[in-house]
C-alpha positions as CSV (number, residue, x, y, z in Angstrom):
1,M,109.4,-42.3,86.5
2,G,112.7,-42.6,88.4
3,K,116.0,-44.0,87.2
4,V,118.3,-46.7,88.6
5,Y,122.0,-45.9,89.0
6,L,124.1,-49.0,89.1
7,I,127.4,-48.8,90.9
8,C,130.2,-51.1,89.7
9,G,133.6,-51.5,91.3
10,K,136.0,-53.6,93.3
11,I,135.7,-53.9,97.1
12,C,137.1,-50.7,98.8
13,S,137.1,-48.7,95.5
14,G,134.9,-46.0,97.0
15,K,131.5,-47.2,95.7
16,T,129.5,-46.3,98.9
17,Y,131.0,-42.8,99.1
18,Y,130.3,-42.3,95.5
19,A,126.7,-43.6,96.0
20,K,126.2,-41.1,98.8
21,A,127.2,-38.3,96.5
22,L,124.8,-39.5,93.8
23,K,122.1,-39.8,96.5
24,E,122.3,-36.1,97.1
25,K,122.7,-35.1,93.5
26,Y,119.7,-37.2,92.3
27,N,117.6,-37.3,95.4
28,A,117.8,-41.1,95.3
29,V,117.3,-44.1,97.6
30,I,120.4,-46.3,98.1
31,L,119.7,-50.0,98.2
32,S,122.8,-51.9,99.5
33,T,123.2,-55.6,100.0
34,D,125.9,-55.0,102.6
35,E,123.6,-52.8,104.6
36,V,120.8,-55.4,104.5
37,T,123.0,-58.3,105.5
38,Y,124.4,-56.3,108.4
39,D,121.1,-55.0,109.6
40,L,119.3,-58.4,109.5
41,I,122.0,-60.9,110.6
42,N,125.1,-58.8,111.5
43,N,127.1,-60.4,108.7
44,E,127.0,-63.7,110.5
45,Q,125.8,-65.8,107.6
46,G,129.3,-67.4,107.2
47,E,129.5,-69.9,104.4
48,F,125.9,-69.0,103.3
49,Y,126.8,-65.4,102.4
50,N,126.6,-65.9,98.7
51,V,123.2,-67.6,98.9
52,F,121.8,-65.0,101.3
53,A,123.3,-62.1,99.3
54,Q,121.7,-63.4,96.1
55,R,118.3,-63.6,97.8
56,V,118.7,-60.1,99.1
57,N,119.7,-58.9,95.6
58,N,116.7,-60.6,94.0
59,Y,114.4,-58.8,96.5
60,L,116.1,-55.4,96.2
61,K,116.0,-55.5,92.4
62,K,112.2,-55.9,92.5
63,K,112.0,-53.0,95.0
64,A,114.3,-50.8,92.8
65,A,111.9,-51.2,89.9
66,E,108.9,-50.5,92.1
67,I,110.5,-47.4,93.6
68,C,111.4,-46.1,90.1
69,K,107.9,-46.7,88.8
70,A,106.6,-44.7,91.8
71,G,108.7,-41.8,90.7
72,A,111.9,-41.9,92.8
73,N,115.5,-42.6,91.8
74,V,117.4,-45.6,93.1
75,I,121.1,-46.4,93.5
76,L,122.1,-50.0,93.6
77,D,125.4,-50.1,95.5
78,W,126.2,-53.8,94.9
79,G,129.5,-53.9,93.0
80,F,128.3,-55.9,90.1
81,W,131.6,-57.8,89.8
82,T,130.9,-59.9,86.8
83,K,129.7,-59.3,83.3
84,E,126.9,-61.8,84.0
85,N,125.7,-59.8,87.0
86,R,125.7,-56.6,84.9
87,T,123.9,-58.2,82.0
88,D,121.3,-59.9,84.3
89,I,120.3,-56.6,86.1
90,S,120.3,-54.7,82.8
91,T,118.0,-57.3,81.2
92,Y,115.7,-57.2,84.3
93,L,115.4,-53.5,84.3
94,K,114.7,-53.4,80.6
95,S,112.0,-56.0,81.0
96,C,110.4,-53.7,83.6
97,D,110.7,-50.6,81.4
98,V,112.9,-48.9,83.9
99,S,115.6,-46.5,82.9
100,Y,119.1,-47.1,84.3
101,E,122.7,-45.8,84.1
102,W,125.9,-47.6,84.8
103,H,128.7,-46.0,86.9
104,Y,132.1,-47.6,87.3
105,I,134.5,-46.6,90.1
106,D,138.0,-47.0,88.9
107,A,140.4,-46.5,91.9
108,N,144.1,-46.4,91.1
109,D,146.2,-48.9,93.0
110,D,147.6,-46.4,95.6
111,T,144.1,-45.1,96.4
112,W,142.7,-48.6,96.5
113,N,145.4,-49.9,98.9
114,R,144.9,-46.9,101.1
115,N,141.1,-47.5,101.2
116,I,141.7,-51.1,102.2
117,E,144.0,-50.0,105.0
118,E,141.6,-47.3,106.2
119,R,138.7,-49.7,106.1
120,N,140.5,-52.4,108.1
121,K,141.6,-49.8,110.7
122,R,138.0,-48.6,111.1
123,I,136.9,-52.2,111.7
124,E,139.6,-52.8,114.2
125,E,138.5,-49.7,116.1
126,G,134.9,-50.9,116.1
127,N,133.7,-48.3,113.6
128,G,133.3,-50.5,110.5
129,G,129.6,-50.7,110.4
130,S,128.5,-53.2,107.7
131,D,132.0,-53.6,106.3
132,F,134.0,-56.8,106.3
133,Y,137.7,-56.9,107.3
134,V,139.7,-57.4,104.2
135,D,142.6,-59.8,104.8
136,E,144.8,-61.2,102.1
137,G,142.7,-64.4,101.7
138,L,139.5,-62.5,101.2
139,L,141.2,-60.0,98.9
140,N,142.6,-62.7,96.7
141,K,139.2,-64.5,96.5
142,L,137.4,-61.3,95.6
143,L,139.9,-60.2,93.0
144,S,139.7,-63.6,91.3
145,M,135.9,-63.0,90.9
146,F,136.0,-59.4,89.7
147,E,135.7,-58.7,86.0
148,I,136.6,-55.2,84.9
149,P,133.8,-53.9,82.7
150,D,134.4,-52.9,79.1
151,K,134.0,-49.2,78.5
152,S,131.1,-50.0,76.3
153,E,129.2,-51.4,79.3
154,I,129.5,-48.2,81.4
155,D,127.8,-44.8,81.0
156,V,130.0,-43.0,83.6
157,W,133.6,-44.1,84.2
158,Y,134.7,-42.3,87.4
159,E,138.4,-42.3,88.1
160,L,139.0,-42.1,91.9
161,K,142.3,-40.5,92.8
162,R,143.3,-39.1,96.1
C-alpha cells in the first residue's frame, strides 16, 4: 500500500517545489487543488473559489486513498492552512486505513518575501501557470487564515532558507 504525504505551509513558502522533490524521492503522484482549478476553469471561479476548492479537495482526498490502496504514493500539495483542515484529512485517512506523513514548509521571512516577488514577476511575464498574483489584500486575507501547526502535528519540519 502507498502512503500520503501532506504538505502544509503558507502561500509562496515553496510547497510545490518541495512536493516535486518528494515526487522524485518517493515515486509519487502529486494531487494539487491549484492545478485542478487552473486546468478546469482557468482560476476564473471568482467569489466561488472557496466552494469550488472544497469540492475539488473532497474529490482528491477520495482519489488519494484509492491511489494509495492501489499501491502508489500520493502527495497532497494543498497548504492545509488550519488545524481543522489538518485534523479533518488525518481523520479521513485513518478511517480509510491509509498511512500518511505531515510535512511543514517553514520559510524564513526573507525567503518568503523573495518567493512572493518572484512569483508575481513570473505571473506578470505570463509564466505563472496556475499561480495567483499575490497583492497586499490577498496576502493579508490569506495570512489571517493561516494557523502555524504545532510541532506535535508535523512529522517532517522543513526549514526553507535561501
